[in-house]
N, C-alpha and C positions, 0 to 999 in steps of 0.2 A: 500159298503164302500163308492162309491162316492156319494150318498147322505148323507152321517154321516160327510165326508169331507166337504161338500157343507153347510151343517148344523153350523158346527164349525166355517168353514169362516165367516159364515154369523153374528155367535155370536160375533167374534172377531171384524168385523167390526163396529156392534153395541156399542158393550163395548170400541172401539178405538173412536166412535165418541162421547161418554160420557165422555171422557178424561182416561179411565181405560184399560192400557195395560201391558205388561210383565213389563216394567220398573217400573209403578206404583204399581205393587203389590209387588215389592220388599220393599216398604215401610210397609207392613203388618208385618212382624217381629217386626219392631221398634214400630210400634203403640200398638201391644200386650205387648211388654216391657214397654210402657208407661203406659199403664192401669193399668199392676203389679205392677209397681214401684212407680207411683204416683196417678193415678186417684183412684183406689181402695181404697191405705191407705186413701188417703184425704176423699172421701166419709165416710169411716169407722170410721175416726175420727169426721167427722162432724156430724154423727149420733151418735156417743158416746158422744159428747158433749151435746146432747139434751136427755142422759139418767141419769141424776144426781142419787148418791146413795139417797138423799133426797128431796122432793119438787117437782114442775112442771118441763118441759122440760126447761124452761129459768131459772131454778134455779141458775146453775152456773155461767150464764153470769151476773145475779144479783147479785149473792155473789161477784164476781170480780169488777163490777164496784161499789158497794156499800162500797169496802174497799180500803181507798185511798192509803194503803201501796200497793197493787196490780195495781192501776191504774198508779201509780208512775212511775211502771216499763215502761210504754209506753212511758212518755217523759224523763226517763233516757237512754232508746234505742235510741230515737230520737236524743237526746243530742249528743251521741256517733257516732252515724252512719251520721248524715247530716254533721257535721263540717268533720269528717273523708273523706267523700264523695267529698266534695268542695275543701278541701284542694289537694287531690288527682288529682282531675280535675284541678285545677289552677296550680299546680307544674307540670304536664304532659305536658301542653300546650307548655311551653319555651324549654323543654326537647327535646321534638318531633318536634318543630321547627328546632331547631338546628341538631338535628340526621337527618333529611331528605336532609341537605346540606351535610353531609359528605360524603366522597367517600367509605368510608368501616366501616359501623357502627354496624357491627356484634358483636365487642366485647363489646362496649357500651351496646347494646341492651341485649347483654347476662347478663352482672354484674347488670343490672337492673331489669331483669326478674328473677334473681337466687332465690329469696326469694320464687318464686310459690313452687320450687322443694325442699324446705325446711319444707313446712308445718307449720299449725298455733302453734302446741304444741310445736315444735323444737325451733319457733322464740320465744315465750313463754318463754320457760326455758332459751334462752340462754339471754332475756333481762332482766330477773330475777338477772343474776350474771352481766351483764353490767350494769344496771339501778340502782341497789340497793344502798342502803346507805353506803355499802363496795366494791360497784362495780367500774369498773375502770373509769365511767363518774364522779361520785361523787369523787374519789380519784384525779383524773386531774384538777377538779376545785379547790379542797383545795390546790394541789399542786401549781397551778397558783394563788394562794390567792383569788380566785374569790368566795369563799365560806368559811365562816367561820366554818362551821360544816357539816357532810353528808348531802346530799341531797336526798331525798325519791321521787323516781318517780314510785315505785312500789307499789303494793295493793291500788291503787286509781286511777282515774281518768286517769291521763297521760299515766300510764303504759299500760293500756287498749288501749288507743289512739294512742300511738306509735305503740303496735303490730299490730292494724288494719291499721295503715298507712302503715305499711312495707309490710304485706302480700296482702294489696289491692292494692297498687300503681302499681305493674305490668300490672294487668288486664286493668285500665285505662290507663296506658302508651300506651301499644301496641294497644288499639282501636282508641286512640287518633292518635298515630302515622299512622296508616292505613287510617283514614280519612284525616289526613294532605296530606300525600303522593298521596290521590287519588286526590287532586285538581290539574288542568292541571296549570302547571308552565306557561303556555302562559298569562294566567290572571295576574299573579303579573308583568310579564315583561311587559304588554301592560301598565298597572299602573305605574310603574317606568318609561316608555318612556314618560308618559303624564306629569312626575315630582311628583307623589305621593311619599313620604316618607315612610319609612319603617313602622312607626305605623297607617299611613294613609291607607298603602296597607292591614296591618292586620285588622285593623278596619272595612273598607269597602269591602275588599273582602274575607280574611278568616273566620272572625267571623261570616257573615250572610251564608256563607256555612257549617261552622262546627257546628251551634247550634244546628239542627236535628241529629248529630252525637253525639254530645256532651248531648243530652238527652238521646240518648241510653248507653251512657258510664256512665252517671251518675246513671241511673236505675240499671244497672248490679251490679256498686260498691255499691250503697246502700243498694239492697239485701243482698248482700254479707255481709255487716256491720252491716246489721240490726239482722242477725241470730248470733250474735256474742255469744259464748260461751265458747269455752276453755281461748280465753284470759281474758272473764271478771272473770272466775273462778281462774285461775295461777295468772295473773297478777293485778287484781280488788279487790274489796270488796264486794263478792257475798252477803253478810247479809247486806251491806250497800248502801254506794253511787254509787257503779257499779252493783246494783241488775236487770239486765235486764230481759226483759219478757222471754225468753229464759231460764233463770235459775228459774224464776218463774212457768214455766210450768215443768221443770225438778222437782224441789221440790214436787210439788202438785203429777206428778204421780209418781216418785221412791222413794221419803221420807215419804211423806202420804199416798201412794197407791190408790189415788184417781184419777184411770186413766181417768174418765170422765171429772175431774175438768183440770186435764192437756192437755186434747183434748180442752175445751173450751177456756183456755189461749192461746193455738196453734191456734186456728180459731180466735180469737182475733188479734193475731199477724199478721195470713197473712191478714186480714182484711185492718189492718194498711198501711200493702205494697201494697196491692192493690189500696188503696185510693191515694197513694203517686204516683204510677204508672199512674194511671188514670189523675191525675194533669198533672204530667210534660208531658205525651203523649198528652194529650188534650192543653197544652202550647206549643207543639212541631207543631202541626198543623198548629199555627199562624205564622211560619216561612218559608223560602224556602223549598221545598221538592224533588226538580228535582234534575239532574245530576252535578256533582262537576267536570267532566272529561273533560267537553268541547269537543274538537274534537280529544283528545289523545286516542289511542289506537283504 
């Protein structure tokens, strides 16, 4: 028994030297779950995209890129995802700057992140009643004589834009707030002592320190917006100006029953997102990547 115990102890030491211990092994269930719900479906979809009903292995991709109606879904999705992401980021910065100075920001923070608990479908359904031609927004404009007739903000670009902005802003705001509150207040106080105004402090202290964090916030918000589907169907015109790439994949797989083509469109969708992620991360490396907390903590 002593020899076996010594062997086990020696094995544990060898594993520990390689960074593998009991705590590390706790990651195994999470890794298995990741493989089951992400890696395997992705690899299966990738293989399926190269197994078309007709033609060679690249037939699905050739069919997609040779069809302007299909290719246009990429630009339509980008035209929704990028503006929503940029607006969310720009709006979250001044709000987060104000919240960080509040003594009790919990109530305001709770109100701002409340749409997360509602879900995309519920928000879209509410906007149908609020932004529709006979909704409260249109009736208020007509009551104030700001519009001569009903204002249509649904079943078009702006309805989808509003839904994505409402559901995506809380994530961007929380991330931005965490980055801003992580900056050492002593840096701003030192700049103020030397006569720097509010705009100078923001430009020369906060912006350089926040850009790496903004890049992460931008990517998370962009990926969420790029995967738009319920909003595009409920609030947009999925057969026209808001036919995004996720709708094209759904139609190919579940309306035309061509799962191989649907998988190919999904792979194109993933490739476009990956390209944007690589560009943003590559740009992020050009800026400051060190600690933003100074001596705090």
